[in-house]
PyMOL Python script that loads the backbone (N, CA, C, O; Angstrom):
from pymol import cmd

cmd.read_pdbstr("""\
ATOM      1  N   MET A   1       0.799  -1.193   0.000  1.00  0.00           N
ATOM      2  CA  MET A   1       0.000   0.000   0.000  1.00  0.00           C
ATOM      3  C   MET A   1       0.851   1.269   0.000  1.00  0.00           C
ATOM      4  O   MET A   1       0.445   2.293  -0.550  1.00  0.00           O
ATOM      5  N   PHE A   2       2.030   1.200   0.618  1.00  0.00           N
ATOM      6  CA  PHE A   2       2.872   2.382   0.738  1.00  0.00           C
ATOM      7  C   PHE A   2       4.299   2.063   0.333  1.00  0.00           C
ATOM      8  O   PHE A   2       4.768   0.931   0.451  1.00  0.00           O
ATOM      9  N   LEU A   3       4.955   3.068  -0.135  1.00  0.00           N
ATOM     10  CA  LEU A   3       6.369   2.988  -0.462  1.00  0.00           C
ATOM     11  C   LEU A   3       7.053   4.124   0.277  1.00  0.00           C
ATOM     12  O   LEU A   3       6.641   5.280   0.178  1.00  0.00           O
ATOM     13  N   TRP A   4       8.100   3.789   1.016  1.00  0.00           N
ATOM     14  CA  TRP A   4       8.872   4.808   1.718  1.00  0.00           C
ATOM     15  C   TRP A   4      10.047   5.210   0.852  1.00  0.00           C
ATOM     16  O   TRP A   4      10.645   4.378   0.170  1.00  0.00           O
ATOM     17  N   ALA A   5      10.369   6.471   0.883  1.00  0.00           N
ATOM     18  CA  ALA A   5      11.506   6.980   0.110  1.00  0.00           C
ATOM     19  C   ALA A   5      12.264   8.002   0.950  1.00  0.00           C
ATOM     20  O   ALA A   5      11.723   8.586   1.888  1.00  0.00           O
ATOM     21  N   ARG A   6      13.516   8.201   0.593  1.00  0.00           N
ATOM     22  CA  ARG A   6      14.333   9.232   1.237  1.00  0.00           C
ATOM     23  C   ARG A   6      14.791  10.187   0.151  1.00  0.00           C
ATOM     24  O   ARG A   6      15.336   9.775  -0.873  1.00  0.00           O
ATOM     25  N   LEU A   7      14.564  11.456   0.390  1.00  0.00           N
ATOM     26  CA  LEU A   7      14.918  12.503  -0.560  1.00  0.00           C
ATOM     27  C   LEU A   7      16.421  12.744  -0.570  1.00  0.00           C
ATOM     28  O   LEU A   7      17.119  12.359   0.367  1.00  0.00           O
ATOM     29  N   PRO A   8      16.919  13.378  -1.621  1.00  0.00           N
ATOM     30  CA  PRO A   8      18.341  13.704  -1.671  1.00  0.00           C
ATOM     31  C   PRO A   8      18.739  14.637  -0.518  1.00  0.00           C
ATOM     32  O   PRO A   8      17.907  15.348   0.045  1.00  0.00           O
ATOM     33  N   GLU A   9      20.004  14.611  -0.195  1.00  0.00           N
ATOM     34  CA  GLU A   9      20.562  15.487   0.840  1.00  0.00           C
ATOM     35  C   GLU A   9      20.144  16.938   0.569  1.00  0.00           C
ATOM     36  O   GLU A   9      20.239  17.416  -0.561  1.00  0.00           O
ATOM     37  N   GLY A  10      19.685  17.625   1.608  1.00  0.00           N
ATOM     38  CA  GLY A  10      19.316  19.022   1.484  1.00  0.00           C
ATOM     39  C   GLY A  10      17.866  19.279   1.101  1.00  0.00           C
ATOM     40  O   GLY A  10      17.448  20.435   1.035  1.00  0.00           O
ATOM     41  N   VAL A  11      17.078  18.218   0.843  1.00  0.00           N
ATOM     42  CA  VAL A  11      15.667  18.390   0.479  1.00  0.00           C
ATOM     43  C   VAL A  11      14.810  17.912   1.647  1.00  0.00           C
ATOM     44  O   VAL A  11      14.894  16.752   2.052  1.00  0.00           O
ATOM     45  N   ASP A  12      13.995  18.799   2.179  1.00  0.00           N
ATOM     46  CA  ASP A  12      13.108  18.532   3.309  1.00  0.00           C
ATOM     47  C   ASP A  12      11.724  18.172   2.779  1.00  0.00           C
ATOM     48  O   ASP A  12      11.171  18.896   1.952  1.00  0.00           O
ATOM     49  N   ALA A  13      11.165  17.069   3.244  1.00  0.00           N
ATOM     50  CA  ALA A  13       9.874  16.588   2.741  1.00  0.00           C
ATOM     51  C   ALA A  13       8.741  17.591   2.993  1.00  0.00           C
ATOM     52  O   ALA A  13       7.881  17.774   2.132  1.00  0.00           O
ATOM     53  N   VAL A  14       8.732  18.236   4.153  1.00  0.00           N
ATOM     54  CA  VAL A  14       7.664  19.195   4.464  1.00  0.00           C
ATOM     55  C   VAL A  14       7.745  20.390   3.517  1.00  0.00           C
ATOM     56  O   VAL A  14       6.719  20.880   3.043  1.00  0.00           O
ATOM     57  N   LYS A  15       8.955  20.857   3.242  1.00  0.00           N
ATOM     58  CA  LYS A  15       9.125  21.990   2.330  1.00  0.00           C
ATOM     59  C   LYS A  15       8.851  21.598   0.876  1.00  0.00           C
ATOM     60  O   LYS A  15       8.446  22.437   0.072  1.00  0.00           O
ATOM     61  N   LEU A  16       9.071  20.333   0.543  1.00  0.00           N
ATOM     62  CA  LEU A  16       8.820  19.847  -0.811  1.00  0.00           C
ATOM     63  C   LEU A  16       7.327  19.705  -1.107  1.00  0.00           C
ATOM     64  O   LEU A  16       6.901  19.877  -2.249  1.00  0.00           O
ATOM     65  N   LEU A  17       6.548  19.398  -0.100  1.00  0.00           N
ATOM     66  CA  LEU A  17       5.128  19.089  -0.303  1.00  0.00           C
ATOM     67  C   LEU A  17       4.370  20.142  -1.116  1.00  0.00           C
ATOM     68  O   LEU A  17       3.666  19.761  -2.051  1.00  0.00           O
ATOM     69  N   PRO A  18       4.471  21.443  -0.816  1.00  0.00           N
ATOM     70  CA  PRO A  18       3.721  22.415  -1.628  1.00  0.00           C
ATOM     71  C   PRO A  18       4.164  22.441  -3.096  1.00  0.00           C
ATOM     72  O   PRO A  18       3.347  22.683  -3.985  1.00  0.00           O
ATOM     73  N   LEU A  19       5.447  22.193  -3.350  1.00  0.00           N
ATOM     74  CA  LEU A  19       5.925  22.150  -4.736  1.00  0.00           C
ATOM     75  C   LEU A  19       5.327  20.951  -5.471  1.00  0.00           C
ATOM     76  O   LEU A  19       4.982  21.042  -6.649  1.00  0.00           O
ATOM     77  N   ALA A  20       5.211  19.836  -4.767  1.00  0.00           N
ATOM     78  CA  ALA A  20       4.622  18.640  -5.360  1.00  0.00           C
ATOM     79  C   ALA A  20       3.122  18.824  -5.599  1.00  0.00           C
ATOM     80  O   ALA A  20       2.609  18.473  -6.662  1.00  0.00           O
ATOM     81  N   VAL A  21       2.430  19.370  -4.613  1.00  0.00           N
ATOM     82  CA  VAL A  21       0.981  19.588  -4.744  1.00  0.00           C
ATOM     83  C   VAL A  21       0.688  20.528  -5.916  1.00  0.00           C
ATOM     84  O   VAL A  21      -0.302  20.345  -6.624  1.00  0.00           O
ATOM     85  N   ALA A  22       1.531  21.517  -6.118  1.00  0.00           N
ATOM     86  CA  ALA A  22       1.348  22.436  -7.246  1.00  0.00           C
ATOM     87  C   ALA A  22       1.434  21.690  -8.578  1.00  0.00           C
ATOM     88  O   ALA A  22       0.932  22.170  -9.595  1.00  0.00           O
ATOM     89  N   ARG A  23       2.066  20.523  -8.572  1.00  0.00           N
ATOM     90  CA  ARG A  23       2.191  19.704  -9.782  1.00  0.00           C
ATOM     91  C   ARG A  23       1.176  18.557  -9.805  1.00  0.00           C
ATOM     92  O   ARG A  23       1.230  17.694 -10.681  1.00  0.00           O
ATOM     93  N   GLY A  24       0.259  18.552  -8.851  1.00  0.00           N
ATOM     94  CA  GLY A  24      -0.809  17.559  -8.850  1.00  0.00           C
ATOM     95  C   GLY A  24      -0.477  16.241  -8.187  1.00  0.00           C
ATOM     96  O   GLY A  24      -1.156  15.242  -8.423  1.00  0.00           O
ATOM     97  N   VAL A  25       0.562  16.220  -7.357  1.00  0.00           N
ATOM     98  CA  VAL A  25       0.933  14.989  -6.661  1.00  0.00           C
ATOM     99  C   VAL A  25       1.156  15.308  -5.186  1.00  0.00           C
ATOM    100  O   VAL A  25       1.648  16.383  -4.841  1.00  0.00           O
ATOM    101  N   ALA A  26       0.792  14.371  -4.326  1.00  0.00           N
ATOM    102  CA  ALA A  26       0.954  14.576  -2.889  1.00  0.00           C
ATOM    103  C   ALA A  26       1.580  13.341  -2.256  1.00  0.00           C
ATOM    104  O   ALA A  26       1.572  12.255  -2.835  1.00  0.00           O
ATOM    105  N   PHE A  27       2.112  13.525  -1.073  1.00  0.00           N
ATOM    106  CA  PHE A  27       2.705  12.445  -0.297  1.00  0.00           C
ATOM    107  C   PHE A  27       2.568  12.826   1.169  1.00  0.00           C
ATOM    108  O   PHE A  27       2.133  13.930   1.496  1.00  0.00           O
ATOM    109  N   VAL A  28       2.938  11.912   2.037  1.00  0.00           N
ATOM    110  CA  VAL A  28       2.916  12.181   3.468  1.00  0.00           C
ATOM    111  C   VAL A  28       4.362  12.308   3.940  1.00  0.00           C
ATOM    112  O   VAL A  28       5.134  11.359   3.802  1.00  0.00           O
ATOM    113  N   PRO A  29       4.748  13.461   4.496  1.00  0.00           N
ATOM    114  CA  PRO A  29       6.091  13.564   5.061  1.00  0.00           C
ATOM    115  C   PRO A  29       6.295  12.492   6.134  1.00  0.00           C
ATOM    116  O   PRO A  29       5.390  12.208   6.919  1.00  0.00           O
ATOM    117  N   GLY A  30       7.469  11.912   6.159  1.00  0.00           N
ATOM    118  CA  GLY A  30       7.716  10.780   7.051  1.00  0.00           C
ATOM    119  C   GLY A  30       8.092  11.137   8.474  1.00  0.00           C
ATOM    120  O   GLY A  30       7.981  10.286   9.357  1.00  0.00           O
ATOM    121  N   ALA A  31       8.530  12.355   8.734  1.00  0.00           N
ATOM    122  CA  ALA A  31       9.029  12.721  10.058  1.00  0.00           C
ATOM    123  C   ALA A  31       8.057  12.383  11.198  1.00  0.00           C
ATOM    124  O   ALA A  31       8.513  11.899  12.234  1.00  0.00           O
ATOM    125  N   PRO A  32       6.751  12.612  11.062  1.00  0.00           N
ATOM    126  CA  PRO A  32       5.846  12.305  12.182  1.00  0.00           C
ATOM    127  C   PRO A  32       5.772  10.815  12.547  1.00  0.00           C
ATOM    128  O   PRO A  32       5.260  10.477  13.615  1.00  0.00           O
ATOM    129  N   PHE A  33       6.263   9.932  11.698  1.00  0.00           N
ATOM    130  CA  PHE A  33       6.207   8.497  11.971  1.00  0.00           C
ATOM    131  C   PHE A  33       7.376   8.016  12.825  1.00  0.00           C
ATOM    132  O   PHE A  33       7.398   6.855  13.233  1.00  0.00           O
ATOM    133  N   TYR A  34       8.335   8.876  13.099  1.00  0.00           N
ATOM    134  CA  TYR A  34       9.508   8.504  13.882  1.00  0.00           C
ATOM    135  C   TYR A  34       9.251   8.729  15.369  1.00  0.00           C
ATOM    136  O   TYR A  34       8.733   9.775  15.761  1.00  0.00           O
ATOM    137  N   ALA A  35       9.611   7.755  16.191  1.00  0.00           N
ATOM    138  CA  ALA A  35       9.470   7.908  17.639  1.00  0.00           C
ATOM    139  C   ALA A  35      10.624   8.724  18.209  1.00  0.00           C
ATOM    140  O   ALA A  35      10.463   9.432  19.203  1.00  0.00           O
ATOM    141  N   GLY A  36      11.786   8.621  17.576  1.00  0.00           N
ATOM    142  CA  GLY A  36      12.962   9.352  18.042  1.00  0.00           C
ATOM    143  C   GLY A  36      13.282  10.488  17.091  1.00  0.00           C
ATOM    144  O   GLY A  36      12.399  11.214  16.635  1.00  0.00           O
ATOM    145  N   LEU A  37      14.556  10.620  16.807  1.00  0.00           N
ATOM    146  CA  LEU A  37      15.026  11.666  15.905  1.00  0.00           C
ATOM    147  C   LEU A  37      14.407  11.478  14.519  1.00  0.00           C
ATOM    148  O   LEU A  37      14.616  10.446  13.880  1.00  0.00           O
ATOM    149  N   ALA A  38      13.661  12.453  14.064  1.00  0.00           N
ATOM    150  CA  ALA A  38      12.930  12.355  12.799  1.00  0.00           C
ATOM    151  C   ALA A  38      13.856  12.554  11.601  1.00  0.00           C
ATOM    152  O   ALA A  38      14.810  13.330  11.651  1.00  0.00           O
ATOM    153  N   ASP A  39      13.551  11.839  10.539  1.00  0.00           N
ATOM    154  CA  ASP A  39      14.266  11.999   9.271  1.00  0.00           C
ATOM    155  C   ASP A  39      13.438  12.942   8.397  1.00  0.00           C
ATOM    156  O   ASP A  39      12.406  12.539   7.860  1.00  0.00           O
ATOM    157  N   THR A  40      13.878  14.181   8.254  1.00  0.00           N
ATOM    158  CA  THR A  40      13.126  15.176   7.493  1.00  0.00           C
ATOM    159  C   THR A  40      13.152  14.897   5.989  1.00  0.00           C
ATOM    160  O   THR A  40      12.402  15.515   5.233  1.00  0.00           O
ATOM    161  N   ARG A  41      14.006  13.976   5.554  1.00  0.00           N
ATOM    162  CA  ARG A  41      14.087  13.625   4.130  1.00  0.00           C
ATOM    163  C   ARG A  41      13.172  12.454   3.770  1.00  0.00           C
ATOM    164  O   ARG A  41      13.059  12.106   2.594  1.00  0.00           O
ATOM    165  N   ALA A  42      12.520  11.840   4.759  1.00  0.00           N
ATOM    166  CA  ALA A  42      11.674  10.670   4.518  1.00  0.00           C
ATOM    167  C   ALA A  42      10.284  11.090   4.059  1.00  0.00           C
ATOM    168  O   ALA A  42       9.749  12.113   4.486  1.00  0.00           O
ATOM    169  N   LEU A  43       9.714  10.271   3.178  1.00  0.00           N
ATOM    170  CA  LEU A  43       8.332  10.486   2.764  1.00  0.00           C
ATOM    171  C   LEU A  43       7.671   9.164   2.469  1.00  0.00           C
ATOM    172  O   LEU A  43       8.335   8.170   2.175  1.00  0.00           O
ATOM    173  N   ARG A  44       6.344   9.161   2.551  1.00  0.00           N
ATOM    174  CA  ARG A  44       5.562   7.954   2.317  1.00  0.00           C
ATOM    175  C   ARG A  44       4.657   8.198   1.116  1.00  0.00           C
ATOM    176  O   ARG A  44       3.887   9.158   1.084  1.00  0.00           O
ATOM    177  N   LEU A  45       4.764   7.322   0.142  1.00  0.00           N
ATOM    178  CA  LEU A  45       3.957   7.400  -1.069  1.00  0.00           C
ATOM    179  C   LEU A  45       2.927   6.276  -1.059  1.00  0.00           C
ATOM    180  O   LEU A  45       3.250   5.137  -0.722  1.00  0.00           O
ATOM    181  N   SER A  46       1.707   6.590  -1.422  1.00  0.00           N
ATOM    182  CA  SER A  46       0.652   5.582  -1.522  1.00  0.00           C
ATOM    183  C   SER A  46       0.389   5.292  -2.996  1.00  0.00           C
ATOM    184  O   SER A  46       0.303   6.202  -3.820  1.00  0.00           O
ATOM    185  N   PHE A  47       0.265   4.017  -3.304  1.00  0.00           N
ATOM    186  CA  PHE A  47       0.011   3.637  -4.698  1.00  0.00           C
ATOM    187  C   PHE A  47      -1.234   2.771  -4.845  1.00  0.00           C
ATOM    188  O   PHE A  47      -1.546   2.330  -5.951  1.00  0.00           O
ATOM    189  N   VAL A  48      -1.940   2.522  -3.767  1.00  0.00           N
ATOM    190  CA  VAL A  48      -3.022   1.547  -3.764  1.00  0.00           C
ATOM    191  C   VAL A  48      -4.219   1.956  -4.645  1.00  0.00           C
ATOM    192  O   VAL A  48      -4.888   1.085  -5.200  1.00  0.00           O
ATOM    193  N   THR A  49      -4.495   3.237  -4.781  1.00  0.00           N
ATOM    194  CA  THR A  49      -5.662   3.661  -5.564  1.00  0.00           C
ATOM    195  C   THR A  49      -5.284   4.230  -6.929  1.00  0.00           C
ATOM    196  O   THR A  49      -6.156   4.695  -7.664  1.00  0.00           O
ATOM    197  N   ALA A  50      -4.012   4.200  -7.274  1.00  0.00           N
ATOM    198  CA  ALA A  50      -3.547   4.804  -8.531  1.00  0.00           C
ATOM    199  C   ALA A  50      -3.310   3.731  -9.595  1.00  0.00           C
ATOM    200  O   ALA A  50      -2.851   2.627  -9.301  1.00  0.00           O
ATOM    201  N   SER A  51      -3.630   4.084 -10.816  1.00  0.00           N
ATOM    202  CA  SER A  51      -3.348   3.196 -11.944  1.00  0.00           C
ATOM    203  C   SER A  51      -1.863   3.288 -12.294  1.00  0.00           C
ATOM    204  O   SER A  51      -1.196   4.235 -11.877  1.00  0.00           O
ATOM    205  N   PRO A  52      -1.335   2.331 -13.044  1.00  0.00           N
ATOM    206  CA  PRO A  52       0.068   2.434 -13.464  1.00  0.00           C
ATOM    207  C   PRO A  52       0.371   3.742 -14.205  1.00  0.00           C
ATOM    208  O   PRO A  52       1.450   4.311 -14.039  1.00  0.00           O
ATOM    209  N   GLU A  53      -0.555   4.209 -15.003  1.00  0.00           N
ATOM    210  CA  GLU A  53      -0.355   5.468 -15.736  1.00  0.00           C
ATOM    211  C   GLU A  53      -0.308   6.654 -14.775  1.00  0.00           C
ATOM    212  O   GLU A  53       0.514   7.557 -14.939  1.00  0.00           O
ATOM    213  N   GLU A  54      -1.188   6.653 -13.773  1.00  0.00           N
ATOM    214  CA  GLU A  54      -1.181   7.730 -12.777  1.00  0.00           C
ATOM    215  C   GLU A  54       0.107   7.705 -11.953  1.00  0.00           C
ATOM    216  O   GLU A  54       0.653   8.752 -11.606  1.00  0.00           O
ATOM    217  N   ILE A  55       0.580   6.515 -11.648  1.00  0.00           N
ATOM    218  CA  ILE A  55       1.848   6.388 -10.913  1.00  0.00           C
ATOM    219  C   ILE A  55       2.983   6.966 -11.745  1.00  0.00           C
ATOM    220  O   ILE A  55       3.814   7.710 -11.223  1.00  0.00           O
ATOM    221  N   ASP A  56       3.030   6.637 -13.024  1.00  0.00           N
ATOM    222  CA  ASP A  56       4.073   7.179 -13.910  1.00  0.00           C
ATOM    223  C   ASP A  56       4.040   8.708 -13.918  1.00  0.00           C
ATOM    224  O   ASP A  56       5.076   9.359 -13.782  1.00  0.00           O
ATOM    225  N   ARG A  57       2.843   9.273 -14.077  1.00  0.00           N
ATOM    226  CA  ARG A  57       2.719  10.732 -14.086  1.00  0.00           C
ATOM    227  C   ARG A  57       3.090  11.331 -12.735  1.00  0.00           C
ATOM    228  O   ARG A  57       3.737  12.376 -12.676  1.00  0.00           O
ATOM    229  N   GLY A  58       2.686  10.679 -11.660  1.00  0.00           N
ATOM    230  CA  GLY A  58       2.994  11.174 -10.331  1.00  0.00           C
ATOM    231  C   GLY A  58       4.476  11.148 -10.019  1.00  0.00           C
ATOM    232  O   GLY A  58       5.011  12.087  -9.430  1.00  0.00           O
ATOM    233  N   VAL A  59       5.137  10.076 -10.413  1.00  0.00           N
ATOM    234  CA  VAL A  59       6.583   9.984 -10.172  1.00  0.00           C
ATOM    235  C   VAL A  59       7.318  11.051 -10.981  1.00  0.00           C
ATOM    236  O   VAL A  59       8.259  11.668 -10.482  1.00  0.00           O
ATOM    237  N   ALA A  60       6.896  11.269 -12.216  1.00  0.00           N
ATOM    238  CA  ALA A  60       7.523  12.306 -13.046  1.00  0.00           C
ATOM    239  C   ALA A  60       7.308  13.685 -12.429  1.00  0.00           C
ATOM    240  O   ALA A  60       8.234  14.495 -12.383  1.00  0.00           O
ATOM    241  N   ALA A  61       6.096  13.954 -11.956  1.00  0.00           N
ATOM    242  CA  ALA A  61       5.800  15.252 -11.330  1.00  0.00           C
ATOM    243  C   ALA A  61       6.597  15.424 -10.033  1.00  0.00           C
ATOM    244  O   ALA A  61       7.104  16.510  -9.754  1.00  0.00           O
ATOM    245  N   LEU A  62       6.703  14.366  -9.255  1.00  0.00           N
ATOM    246  CA  LEU A  62       7.477  14.432  -8.024  1.00  0.00           C
ATOM    247  C   LEU A  62       8.954  14.684  -8.342  1.00  0.00           C
ATOM    248  O   LEU A  62       9.619  15.446  -7.640  1.00  0.00           O
ATOM    249  N   GLY A  63       9.458  14.054  -9.386  1.00  0.00           N
ATOM    250  CA  GLY A  63      10.839  14.290  -9.803  1.00  0.00           C
ATOM    251  C   GLY A  63      11.082  15.745 -10.163  1.00  0.00           C
ATOM    252  O   GLY A  63      12.114  16.314  -9.807  1.00  0.00           O
ATOM    253  N   ARG A  64      10.129  16.352 -10.872  1.00  0.00           N
ATOM    254  CA  ARG A  64      10.264  17.773 -11.218  1.00  0.00           C
ATOM    255  C   ARG A  64      10.264  18.647  -9.966  1.00  0.00           C
ATOM    256  O   ARG A  64      11.029  19.607  -9.870  1.00  0.00           O
ATOM    257  N   ALA A  65       9.403  18.309  -9.009  1.00  0.00           N
ATOM    258  CA  ALA A  65       9.349  19.078  -7.765  1.00  0.00           C
ATOM    259  C   ALA A  65      10.660  18.938  -6.989  1.00  0.00           C
ATOM    260  O   ALA A  65      11.159  19.916  -6.432  1.00  0.00           O
ATOM    261  N   ILE A  66      11.213  17.735  -6.950  1.00  0.00           N
ATOM    262  CA  ILE A  66      12.489  17.518  -6.249  1.00  0.00           C
ATOM    263  C   ILE A  66      13.596  18.327  -6.907  1.00  0.00           C
ATOM    264  O   ILE A  66      14.388  18.969  -6.217  1.00  0.00           O
ATOM    265  N   ARG A  67      13.660  18.305  -8.230  1.00  0.00           N
ATOM    266  CA  ARG A  67      14.690  19.079  -8.923  1.00  0.00           C
ATOM    267  C   ARG A  67      14.534  20.580  -8.633  1.00  0.00           C
ATOM    268  O   ARG A  67      15.531  21.282  -8.459  1.00  0.00           O
ATOM    269  N   GLN A  68      13.296  21.071  -8.581  1.00  0.00           N
ATOM    270  CA  GLN A  68      13.065  22.462  -8.240  1.00  0.00           C
ATOM    271  C   GLN A  68      13.553  22.755  -6.821  1.00  0.00           C
ATOM    272  O   GLN A  68      14.222  23.760  -6.584  1.00  0.00           O
ATOM    273  N   ALA A  69      13.218  21.879  -5.889  1.00  0.00           N
ATOM    274  CA  ALA A  69      13.639  22.069  -4.489  1.00  0.00           C
ATOM    275  C   ALA A  69      15.155  22.082  -4.386  1.00  0.00           C
ATOM    276  O   ALA A  69      15.719  22.876  -3.634  1.00  0.00           O
ATOM    277  N   GLN A  70      15.810  21.219  -5.126  1.00  0.00           N
ATOM    278  CA  GLN A  70      17.281  21.179  -5.106  1.00  0.00           C
ATOM    279  C   GLN A  70      17.864  22.475  -5.666  1.00  0.00           C
ATOM    280  O   GLN A  70      18.858  22.989  -5.152  1.00  0.00           O
ATOM    281  N   SER A  71      17.248  22.994  -6.711  1.00  0.00           N
ATOM    282  CA  SER A  71      17.783  24.222  -7.330  1.00  0.00           C
ATOM    283  C   SER A  71      17.556  25.436  -6.434  1.00  0.00           C
ATOM    284  O   SER A  71      18.295  26.417  -6.529  1.00  0.00           O
ATOM    285  N   GLU A  72      16.547  25.387  -5.567  1.00  0.00           N
ATOM    286  CA  GLU A  72      16.243  26.504  -4.673  1.00  0.00           C
ATOM    287  C   GLU A  72      16.916  26.370  -3.308  1.00  0.00           C
ATOM    288  O   GLU A  72      16.887  27.303  -2.506  1.00  0.00           O
ATOM    289  N   ALA A  73      17.522  25.212  -3.044  1.00  0.00           N
ATOM    290  CA  ALA A  73      18.143  24.990  -1.736  1.00  0.00           C
ATOM    291  C   ALA A  73      19.420  25.820  -1.614  1.00  0.00           C
ATOM    292  O   ALA A  73      20.181  25.941  -2.573  1.00  0.00           O
ATOM    293  N   PRO A  74      19.649  26.389  -0.434  1.00  0.00           N
ATOM    294  CA  PRO A  74      20.890  27.134  -0.232  1.00  0.00           C
ATOM    295  C   PRO A  74      22.087  26.201  -0.325  1.00  0.00           C
ATOM    296  O   PRO A  74      22.020  25.055   0.120  1.00  0.00           O
ATOM    297  N   CYS A  75      23.159  26.673  -0.890  1.00  0.00           N
ATOM    298  CA  CYS A  75      24.369  25.847  -1.053  1.00  0.00           C
ATOM    299  C   CYS A  75      25.224  25.859   0.182  1.00  0.00           C
ATOM    300  O   CYS A  75      26.275  25.217   0.211  1.00  0.00           O
TER     301      CYS A  75
END
""", "prot")
cmd.dss("prot")
cmd.show_as("cartoon", "prot")
cmd.util.cbc("prot")
cmd.orient("prot")
């Protein structure tokens, strides 16, 4: 039902979410699922209600959002 992923170094899942939503894709930031020190780069993707075509489009849109976040991240 879910796939966990870790974003590239310097990309925060909470900050990425609005960029992804603007592209029509959403995810759940993973930090709230940690009992201890949270991983701000973790995210949870759901695929249970999406068709293979929707998954392809969603992954492509998420990739674009990640690249945007990386380009806007301070060096």
